[in-house]
C-alpha positions as CSV (number, residue, x, y, z in Angstrom):
1,X,0.0,-0.1,0.1
2,X,1.2,3.5,-0.8
3,X,0.1,4.7,2.7
4,X,3.2,3.2,4.2
5,X,5.5,4.7,1.6
6,X,8.0,7.3,3.0
7,X,7.3,9.7,0.3
8,X,3.5,9.4,0.6
9,X,3.7,9.7,4.4
10,X,5.7,13.0,3.8
11,X,2.8,14.2,1.4
12,X,0.3,13.5,4.2
13,X,2.6,15.3,6.8
14,X,2.9,18.4,4.5
15,X,-1.0,18.7,4.2
16,X,-1.2,18.4,8.0
17,X,1.4,21.1,8.5
18,X,-0.9,23.9,6.9
19,X,-2.0,26.9,8.8
20,X,-5.1,26.3,11.0
21,X,-5.6,22.8,10.4
22,X,-6.2,22.2,14.1
23,X,-9.5,24.0,13.4
24,X,-10.7,20.7,11.8
25,X,-10.7,19.1,15.3
26,X,-13.9,17.4,16.1
27,X,-15.5,18.2,12.6
28,X,-17.4,15.5,10.4
29,X,-17.1,15.3,6.8
30,X,-19.1,13.3,4.0
31,X,-16.9,12.6,1.0
32,X,-18.0,11.2,-2.2
33,X,-15.9,9.7,-4.9
34,X,-13.9,8.4,-1.8
35,X,-11.9,6.0,-3.8
36,X,-10.6,8.3,-6.4
37,X,-7.4,10.0,-6.7
38,X,-8.2,13.1,-4.7
39,X,-10.6,11.2,-2.3
40,X,-8.0,8.8,-0.9
41,X,-5.5,11.3,-0.1
42,X,-7.9,13.7,1.4
43,X,-9.4,10.9,3.6
44,X,-5.8,9.7,4.6
45,X,-5.1,13.3,5.6
46,X,-8.3,13.7,7.6
47,X,-8.2,10.5,9.3
48,X,-4.6,11.4,10.5
49,X,-5.9,13.9,12.6
50,X,-7.5,11.2,14.7
51,X,-10.7,13.1,16.0
52,X,-12.4,13.6,12.8
53,X,-15.4,11.6,11.5
54,X,-15.5,10.7,8.0
55,X,-18.5,9.1,6.0
56,X,-17.0,8.0,2.7
57,X,-19.3,7.4,-0.2
58,X,-18.5,4.8,-3.1
59,X,-20.1,2.4,-5.4
60,X,-18.0,-0.6,-4.5
61,X,-16.9,-1.7,-0.9
62,X,-14.4,-4.0,-2.5
63,X,-12.6,-1.1,-4.2
64,X,-13.0,1.0,-1.1
65,X,-11.3,-1.7,1.2
66,X,-8.6,-2.0,-1.2
67,X,-8.0,1.7,-1.4
68,X,-8.8,2.7,2.2
69,X,-8.2,-0.3,4.1
70,X,-6.2,1.4,6.9
71,X,-9.4,2.9,8.2
72,X,-12.0,0.3,8.2
73,X,-11.4,-0.6,11.6
74,X,-11.3,2.9,12.9
75,X,-14.7,4.0,14.6
76,X,-14.3,7.3,13.1
77,X,-14.6,6.1,9.6
78,X,-17.9,4.8,7.9
79,X,-18.0,3.5,4.6
80,X,-21.4,3.8,2.8
81,X,-21.8,2.0,-0.6
82,X,-24.2,4.1,-2.7
83,X,-24.4,5.7,-6.1
84,X,-24.2,9.4,-5.6
85,X,-27.3,9.9,-8.1
86,X,-29.3,8.4,-5.3
87,X,-30.2,11.0,-2.5
88,X,-28.3,10.8,0.8
89,X,-29.9,9.7,4.0
90,X,-31.3,13.0,5.6
91,X,-30.7,11.8,8.9
92,X,-26.9,12.4,8.4
93,X,-25.5,15.5,10.2
94,X,-22.1,16.5,9.1
95,X,-20.0,19.8,9.1
96,X,-18.7,19.6,5.6
97,X,-19.8,17.8,2.3
98,X,-17.3,17.3,-0.5
99,X,-18.9,15.6,-3.5
100,X,-15.8,14.4,-5.5
101,X,-17.5,11.6,-7.5
102,X,-17.1,12.2,-11.2
103,X,-15.9,10.7,-14.6
104,X,-12.7,13.0,-14.8
105,X,-10.9,11.4,-17.8
106,X,-11.4,11.4,-21.6
107,X,-12.4,7.9,-22.2
108,X,-15.0,8.3,-19.6
109,X,-16.4,11.3,-21.2
110,X,-16.5,9.7,-24.7
111,X,-17.9,6.3,-23.7
112,X,-20.4,7.5,-21.2
113,X,-21.5,11.1,-21.8
114,X,-24.9,10.7,-20.1
115,X,-23.5,9.1,-17.0
116,X,-20.9,11.7,-16.6
117,X,-23.6,14.5,-16.7
118,X,-26.0,12.6,-14.3
119,X,-23.1,12.0,-11.8
120,X,-22.0,15.6,-11.8
121,X,-25.4,17.2,-11.6
122,X,-27.5,14.7,-9.6
123,X,-24.4,14.2,-7.2
124,X,-24.1,18.1,-6.6
125,X,-28.0,18.3,-5.9
126,X,-28.1,15.6,-3.6
127,X,-25.0,17.1,-1.7
128,X,-26.6,20.3,-1.5
129,X,-30.1,19.1,-0.5
130,X,-28.3,17.3,2.5
131,X,-26.2,20.3,3.4
132,X,-29.3,22.5,3.4
133,X,-31.2,20.2,5.7
134,X,-28.2,19.8,8.2
135,X,-26.5,23.1,7.9
136,X,-23.2,21.8,6.4
137,X,-20.9,23.6,4.1
138,X,-20.3,22.2,0.6
139,X,-16.9,22.5,-0.9
140,X,-17.7,21.8,-4.4
141,X,-14.9,20.5,-6.6
142,X,-15.1,22.3,-10.0
143,X,-12.6,22.2,-12.9
144,X,-10.3,24.2,-15.2
145,X,-12.8,22.6,-17.8
146,X,-15.2,25.1,-17.0
147,X,-13.2,27.9,-18.9
148,X,-13.8,26.0,-22.2
149,X,-11.4,25.8,-25.2
150,X,-8.7,28.3,-24.7
151,X,-7.0,28.5,-28.1
152,X,-4.7,31.4,-27.2
153,X,-2.2,32.2,-24.7
154,X,-4.5,33.3,-21.8
155,X,-4.6,33.0,-18.0
156,X,-8.0,32.5,-16.4
157,X,-9.0,34.2,-13.3
158,X,-12.3,33.5,-11.5
159,X,-14.2,35.8,-13.4
160,X,-13.1,34.4,-17.0
161,X,-16.0,33.0,-19.1
162,X,-13.8,31.0,-21.6
163,X,-14.7,29.7,-25.1
164,X,-17.5,27.2,-25.1
165,X,-18.3,24.5,-27.6
166,X,-21.6,22.4,-27.2
167,X,-21.2,20.4,-30.5
168,X,-19.3,17.4,-29.1
169,X,-20.1,14.8,-26.4
170,X,-17.2,16.0,-24.5
171,X,-19.2,18.8,-23.5
172,X,-20.9,16.6,-21.0
173,X,-18.2,17.1,-18.5
174,X,-17.5,21.1,-19.0
175,X,-21.1,22.0,-19.2
176,X,-22.3,19.7,-16.2
177,X,-19.6,21.3,-14.1
178,X,-20.6,24.8,-15.1
179,X,-24.2,23.9,-14.3
180,X,-23.2,22.5,-10.9
181,X,-21.5,25.8,-10.2
182,X,-24.6,27.6,-11.0
183,X,-26.8,25.0,-8.8
184,X,-24.3,25.9,-6.0
185,X,-24.7,29.6,-6.3
186,X,-28.6,29.0,-6.7
187,X,-28.8,27.0,-3.5
188,X,-26.8,29.9,-1.7
189,X,-29.1,32.4,-3.1
190,X,-32.4,30.7,-2.5
191,X,-32.1,28.5,0.3
192,X,-29.1,30.1,2.3
193,X,-26.9,26.9,1.7
194,X,-23.2,27.3,2.5
195,X,-21.1,26.7,-0.5
196,X,-17.4,27.3,-1.4
197,X,-16.2,26.3,-4.9
198,X,-12.7,25.3,-5.9
199,X,-11.7,24.9,-9.5
200,X,-9.2,22.4,-10.0
201,X,-6.4,22.4,-12.5
202,X,-5.2,19.2,-13.9
203,X,-4.4,16.9,-10.9
204,X,-1.8,14.0,-10.8
205,X,-0.1,11.8,-8.3
206,X,0.5,8.5,-6.9
207,X,-3.4,7.7,-6.1
208,X,-4.4,7.9,-9.6
209,X,-6.7,5.2,-10.9
210,X,-5.5,2.5,-13.2
211,X,-8.3,3.3,-15.5
212,X,-7.3,7.1,-15.9
213,X,-6.8,8.0,-19.6
214,X,-5.6,11.5,-18.9
215,X,-2.2,12.2,-20.7
216,X,-0.4,12.9,-17.6
217,X,-1.6,9.6,-16.1
218,X,-0.6,7.8,-19.3
219,X,2.8,9.4,-19.4
220,X,3.3,8.3,-15.5
221,X,2.1,4.6,-16.0
222,X,4.5,4.1,-18.8
223,X,7.5,5.7,-16.7
224,X,6.4,3.3,-13.9
225,X,7.0,0.3,-16.3
226,X,10.1,1.9,-17.9
227,X,8.5,2.2,-21.5
228,X,8.9,5.0,-24.0
229,X,6.3,7.8,-23.6
230,X,3.7,8.0,-26.0
231,X,2.5,11.6,-27.1
232,X,-0.7,11.7,-29.1
233,X,-0.3,15.3,-30.3
234,X,2.5,17.8,-31.0
235,X,2.5,18.4,-27.2
236,X,2.1,22.2,-27.5
237,X,-0.7,22.5,-25.0
238,X,0.4,24.7,-22.2
239,X,-1.6,23.7,-19.0
240,X,-1.6,24.4,-15.1
241,X,-1.2,20.9,-13.5
242,X,-1.2,20.4,-9.7
243,X,0.3,17.5,-7.5
244,X,-2.5,15.8,-5.5
245,X,-1.2,16.8,-2.2
246,X,-1.0,20.5,-3.2
247,X,-4.5,20.1,-4.4
248,X,-5.6,18.9,-1.1
249,X,-3.8,21.7,0.6
250,X,-5.6,24.1,-1.9
251,X,-8.9,22.5,-0.9
252,X,-8.5,22.7,2.8
253,X,-7.2,26.2,2.4
254,X,-10.6,27.2,0.8
255,X,-12.4,25.2,3.5
256,X,-10.8,26.9,6.3
257,X,-10.4,30.5,5.0
258,X,-12.3,30.8,1.9
259,X,-15.6,32.9,1.5
260,X,-19.1,31.5,1.1
261,X,-20.4,31.6,-2.3
262,X,-17.0,32.4,-3.9
263,X,-14.8,30.2,-6.4
264,X,-11.2,29.9,-6.2
265,X,-8.6,28.4,-8.7
266,X,-6.2,25.7,-7.4
267,X,-3.0,25.9,-9.4
268,X,0.6,26.3,-8.8
269,X,3.3,28.3,-11.0
270,X,5.7,25.6,-10.2
271,X,3.7,22.9,-12.2
272,X,2.4,25.0,-15.1
273,X,4.1,23.1,-18.2
274,X,3.9,22.5,-21.9
275,X,2.4,18.8,-22.5
276,X,5.5,17.9,-24.4
277,X,7.8,19.0,-21.6
278,X,5.9,16.7,-19.1
279,X,6.3,14.0,-21.4
280,X,10.2,14.5,-21.6
281,X,10.4,14.5,-17.7
282,X,8.6,11.3,-17.6
283,X,10.7,9.9,-20.5
284,X,14.1,10.9,-18.7
285,X,13.3,9.3,-15.5
286,X,14.3,5.9,-17.3
287,X,16.3,7.2,-20.1
288,X,13.5,6.5,-22.5
289,X,12.2,8.4,-25.6
290,X,9.0,10.3,-26.5
291,X,7.3,8.9,-29.3
292,X,4.5,10.3,-31.2
293,X,1.3,8.2,-32.2
294,X,-2.0,9.0,-33.3
295,X,-5.0,8.5,-30.8
296,X,-7.8,6.0,-31.6
297,X,-11.1,7.7,-32.6
298,X,-12.7,6.5,-29.3
299,X,-10.0,8.4,-27.3
300,X,-10.0,11.6,-29.6
301,X,-13.7,12.0,-28.7
302,X,-12.8,12.8,-25.3
303,X,-9.7,15.0,-25.7
304,X,-9.8,18.8,-25.0
305,X,-8.9,21.0,-28.0
306,X,-7.6,23.7,-25.6
307,X,-4.2,24.9,-26.4
308,X,-3.8,27.0,-23.1
309,X,-5.3,26.5,-19.7
310,X,-3.3,28.5,-17.2
311,X,-5.4,29.1,-14.0
312,X,-4.5,32.5,-12.1
313,X,-4.2,31.5,-8.3
314,X,-3.9,35.1,-7.0
315,X,-7.3,34.7,-5.2
316,X,-6.3,31.6,-3.4
317,X,-2.9,32.8,-2.4
318,X,-4.5,35.8,-0.7
319,X,-6.3,33.5,1.8
320,X,-3.0,31.9,2.5
321,X,-2.5,29.1,-0.1
322,X,1.2,28.1,-0.5
323,X,1.9,25.2,-3.0
324,X,4.9,23.0,-2.1
325,X,6.0,20.8,-5.0
326,X,7.9,21.6,-8.4
327,X,6.9,19.8,-11.4
328,X,10.0,17.5,-11.3
329,X,9.7,16.7,-7.7
330,X,6.0,15.8,-8.1
331,X,6.4,13.8,-11.1
332,X,9.5,12.0,-9.5
333,X,7.8,11.1,-6.4
334,X,4.7,10.0,-8.2
335,X,6.7,7.3,-10.3
336,X,8.9,6.5,-7.3
337,X,5.9,5.5,-5.2
338,X,4.3,3.6,-7.9
339,X,7.5,2.0,-9.0
340,X,7.9,0.8,-5.5
341,X,4.6,-0.6,-5.2
342,X,5.2,-2.9,-8.2
343,X,8.1,-4.4,-6.4
């Protein structure tokens, strides 16, 4: 398990060293998408605080045990097997709800566009309904994707609108995330629900799922198995990436210090990079090469046509966010953790 790896332990300790983390003492959380890349690290960090109650929602108890087994014997951890499109039990009372469940990779968008939309929208509605009932705060995880298809050198702050394209099935993710943000603001305005929105840049790290088809995940998986890195474009896309531990630090920073009904980009200047340069970093880890290949039609349907998607992080830095990891450090520790798991 990666939870015992010294680099992963260091990641968790870095999260727990952030300012005012002690204010979470005695709080309770409901987290959907508990077995996903972000959910696992978030739950590991919260459970390390010892006096926090976590209700983890997932569709598979077997998968949850595989990913979160260290916590199943802890009375402060409760796993609930449930599809997030089903309303939550309204008897639950928690302090924070974080609806992380989503299809978040290109093959998921292209093969299951209807499911992608419903998971996002019904999952958000059910989270907001429970929060309204029990007085919880929703930390809604939105995405860089809401800024649309940026085709010029552009940096997005939280007031940017982006360039929208509704003519492809890939719009299922972008538009449902935008609709969920609007739903959050609507619940806040009409029902007084407490909501804070985070807009995540492209997240990567050692807790990524085997099924993840994002370019960064594919690069890392091939680096772990000492293969050449396959790049399915010229690689001129310039994107904001963020290491998963820095993403959790940003999420908790907004939870602790952010304003209700406000959105916050989570990104780091240390991990903004061209896709081809990210491929090169992964290739150099094992003295391999970057080779170019044409994507399959099914894959291509889920690809973003964005060429530039850099997130301005001025707002979140104003409330104390300090990202830790450089791109090289983040990629290296991801590969090292995953390589060691294979041995």
